[in-house]
MIKOL-795972 format. One record per atom (N, C-alpha, C): x, y, z; residue in one letter. Coordinates in steps of 0.02 Angstrom, whole numbers, padded with zeros to 5 digits, always signed. Each point is the difference from the previous one (the first is absolute). Layout:
REM residues N
XYZA
...
This chain:
REM residues 115
+00386+02165-04168M
-00079+00005+00007M
-00006+00050+00057M
-00052+00043-00015S
-00016+00049+00037S
-00021-00032+00063S
-00003+00061+00055T
-00027-00020+00072T
-00070-00020-00010T
-00042+00037-00036I
-00067-00020-00013I
-00025-00056-00026I
+00046-00027-00052N
-00010-00065-00020N
+00023-00051+00048N
+00047+00007+00032S
+00029-00043+00050S
-00049-00010+00062S
-00035+00069+00016L
-00049-00009+00055L
-00062-00052-00029L
-00032+00033-00047T
-00046-00033-00031T
+00009-00087-00002T
+00054-00018-00037K
+00018-00075-00002K
-00007-00021+00073K
+00016+00028+00053R
+00009-00031+00070R
-00073-00010+00018R
-00045+00053-00012I
-00064-00006+00043I
-00051-00048-00052I
+00017+00007-00057I
-00032-00061-00046I
+00028-00066+00013I
+00054-00011+00025A
+00025-00075+00010A
-00029-00010+00073A
+00003+00053+00046F
-00035-00011+00071F
-00078-00017-00006F
-00039+00025-00058R
-00071-00009-00011R
+00003-00064-00020R
+00042-00019-00055N
-00016-00061-00033N
+00024-00054+00036N
+00045+00010+00041A
+00000-00056+00055A
-00033-00029+00048A
-00055+00045+00017R
-00068-00010+00037R
-00065-00009-00045R
+00008+00005-00062D
-00057-00008-00040D
-00056+00051+00022D
+00028+00055+00004W
-00062+00065+00005W
-00026+00034-00050W
+00038-00021-00060K
-00023+00037-00061K
-00067-00005-00014K
-00034-00053+00021Q
-00075-00017-00003Q
-00031+00055+00040Q
+00017+00024+00044F
-00039+00061+00044F
+00023+00066-00026F
+00040+00015-00054H
+00032+00058-00011H
-00040+00040-00060H
-00074-00010+00005N
-00026+00048-00058N
+00013+00080+00014N
+00000+00032-00061P
+00020+00081+00004P
-00041+00022+00060P
-00061+00006+00015K
-00047+00018+00052K
+00025-00017+00064K
+00016-00063+00020D
+00030-00018+00055D
+00064+00031+00019D
+00044-00002-00049V
+00070+00018+00012V
-00008+00073-00004V
-00035+00042-00031A
-00023+00085+00014A
-00013+00004+00061A
-00047-00045+00030L
-00033+00015+00066L
+00057-00013+00052L
+00043-00044-00020S
+00059-00013+00046S
+00045+00050+00015S
+00018+00032-00056L
+00049+00049-00012L
-00042+00076+00046L
-00069+00010+00002V
-00023+00052+00025V
+00005-00011+00076V
-00025-00056+00018L
+00012-00025+00072L
+00070+00005+00035L
+00049-00016-00041E
+00066+00022+00026E
+00012+00054+00005E
-00015+00048-00055A
+00012+00066+00002A
-00026+00039+00050A
-00079-00030+00032T
-00019+00032+00060T
+00036-00011+00058T
+00030-00068+00001E
+00045-00006+00063E
+00058+00036+00007E
+00027+00042-00056V
+00054+00058-00001V
-00036+00050+00034V
-00064+00013-00024M
-00035+00064+00021M
-00005+00002+00080M
-00017-00060+00013E
-00017-00011+00073E
+00062+00032+00052E
+00054-00008-00029H
+00067+00017+00031H
-00009+00087+00024H
-00031+00021-00040F
-00003+00089-00006F
-00075+00014+00039F
-00047-00028-00007Q
-00070+00024+00020Q
+00011+00022+00069Q
-00040+00067-00011W
-00012+00027+00071W
+00070+00032+00027W
+00062+00000-00034K
+00052+00027+00031K
+00015+00072-00033K
+00037+00042+00042N
+00013+00070-00012N
+00071-00023-00026N
+00035+00053-00030K
+00071-00004-00018K
+00051-00024+00042K
-00007+00016+00063E
+00046-00024+00048E
-00005-00072+00011E
-00069-00013+00019E
-00013-00072+00006E
+00025-00043-00050E
-00012+00020-00061M
+00009-00044-00066M
+00084-00017-00002M
+00032+00066+00013E
+00077-00011+00004E
+00021-00061+00051E
-00031+00013+00061E
+00014-00043+00056E
-00019-00075-00020E
-00065-00010-00027H
-00014-00066-00022H
+00044-00027-00068H
+00013+00042-00035V
+00046-00027-00054V
+00071-00022+00028V
+00009+00042+00045N
+00071-00030+00036N
-00002-00071+00037N
-00054-00006+00033K
-00011-00054+00046K
-00019-00057-00053K
-00042+00006-00044N
-00025-00045-00047N
+00018-00006-00063N
+00060+00018-00019R
+00015-00003-00069R
+00003-00069-00027R
+00026-00048+00032N
-00009-00072-00026N
-00080-00033-00030N
-00045+00018+00050E
-00069-00010-00009E
-00008+00028-00059E
+00005+00074-00005I
-00015+00035-00060I
+00028-00021-00058I
+00060-00028-00006A
+00037-00017-00058A
-00030-00063-00017A
-00018-00035+00049E
-00038-00082-00016E
-00078+00018-00047E
-00033+00057+00027E
-00056+00013-00030E
+00007+00025-00080E
+00056+00037-00001L
+00020+00027-00071L
+00017-00063-00035L
+00034-00037+00021A
+00024-00047-00037A
-00067-00035-00021A
-00040-00015+00053D
-00067-00054-00036D
-00046+00049-00051D
+00022+00073+00006V
-00041+00037-00071V
+00045-00007-00058V
+00055-00002+00001L
+00046-00031-00058L
-00014-00064-00030L
-00007-00042+00051Y
-00013-00069-00033Y
-00055-00002-00035Y
-00052+00026+00027W
-00068-00001-00037W
-00009+00044-00079W
+00055+00053+00018V
+00004+00038-00067V
+00040-00035-00048V
+00049-00034+00004L
+00028-00048-00044L
-00029-00055-00024L
-00037-00029+00056L
-00047-00059-00021L
-00054+00023-00052L
-00028+00051+00017I
-00064+00015-00049I
+00037+00025-00062I
+00047+00040-00001S
+00041+00018-00058S
+00021-00063-00042S
+00029-00040+00030H
+00020-00073-00035H
-00052-00036-00027H
-00054-00002+00036D
-00062-00050-00017D
-00040+00032-00068D
-00001+00073+00013L
-00033+00041-00060L
+00046+00014-00051L
+00063-00029-00006D
+00065+00022-00049D
-00011+00073-00014D
+00016+00037+00050I
+00019+00067+00005I
+00080+00016+00019I
+00041+00023-00044D
+00060+00029+00022D
-00009+00042+00040D
+00010-00005+00065I
-00013+00045+00055I
+00060+00055-00004I
+00063-00011-00021V
+00039+00061-00001V
-00016+00037-00069V
-00031-00031-00054K
-00013+00039-00056K
-00066+00043+00023K
-00047-00025+00034A
-00052+00029+00019A
+00016+00065+00046A
+00046-00013+00055L
+00018+00056+00037L
+00031+00057-00047L
+00054-00022-00034D
+00031+00052-00051D
-00064+00040-00031D
-00038-00045-00040S
-00057+00042-00036S
-00036+00041+00047S
-00021-00014+00065K
-00044+00037+00038K
+00045+00064+00024K
+00067-00011+00012S
+00038+00050+00032S
+00005+00056-00053S
+00004-00018-00070K
+00004+00048-00065K
-00061+00045+00004K
-00060-00038+00011K
-00066+00031+00001K
+00002+00046+00056K
+00021-00015+00061N
-00011+00045+00058N
+00051+00066-00016N
+00064-00022-00029A
+00042+00061-00007A
-00036+00052-00053A
-00044-00028-00047K
-00037+00054-00034K
-00059+00035+00039K
-00036-00054+00032K
-00050+00042+00048K
+00014+00044+00055K
+00073-00016+00021Y
+00025+00039+00048Y
+00064+00040+00001Y
+00006+00047-00054P
+00049+00022-00021P
+00041+00037+00056P
+00067-00005+00011V
+00019+00024+00066V
-00012+00074-00003V
+00010+00047-00048E
-00014+00066+00018E
-00076+00009+00017E
-00043-00037-00003K
-00069+00016+00017K
-00009-00048+00085K
+00029-00065-00003A
-00019-00031+00059A
+00043+00011+00046A
+00054+00025+00008K
+00066-00013+00057K
-00025+00029+00059K
-00002-00045+00046G
-00010+00018+00065G
-00081+00018+00007G
-00047-00032-00032K
-00069+00005+00000K
-00036-00075+00006K
-00052-00015+00024H
-00035-00046+00015H
-00065+00003-00054H
-00002+00037-00043T
-00058+00024-00034T
-00016-00055-00060T
-00047-00016-00014K
-00032-00040-00049K
+00027+00028-00070K
+00022-00054-00049Y
+00024+00026-00058Y
-00059+00048-00046Y
-00050-00008+00000Y
-00040+00036-00030Y
-00020+00059+00026Y
+00032+00015+00072K
-00015+00065+00026K
+00073+00045+00003K
+00045-00022-00025L
+00070+00033+00010L
-00015+00066-00058L
């Protein structure tokens, strides 16, 4: 079984044991995902490069927990909407490879339609 499937089964079991599915409509799960992503962002807000490096070194575990929360909600919503997240990532990666060919995009942060 893949790691993604194993993780998804664990979070579904966690949710089901607490009878929380009743609260997990797509809108509220998406909101939870965004809220957790902002908690990741808070670790870097208002910091310059040196401050960020120091912060990461001192707060790696807290940042990891926030990233885990983001992953939790991604796996939950993809499960609930019957989306194969691995296939979706693969498909999106192929689209991005076409939008951002190496020969045009390497070393640039330019939007694809301006390359």
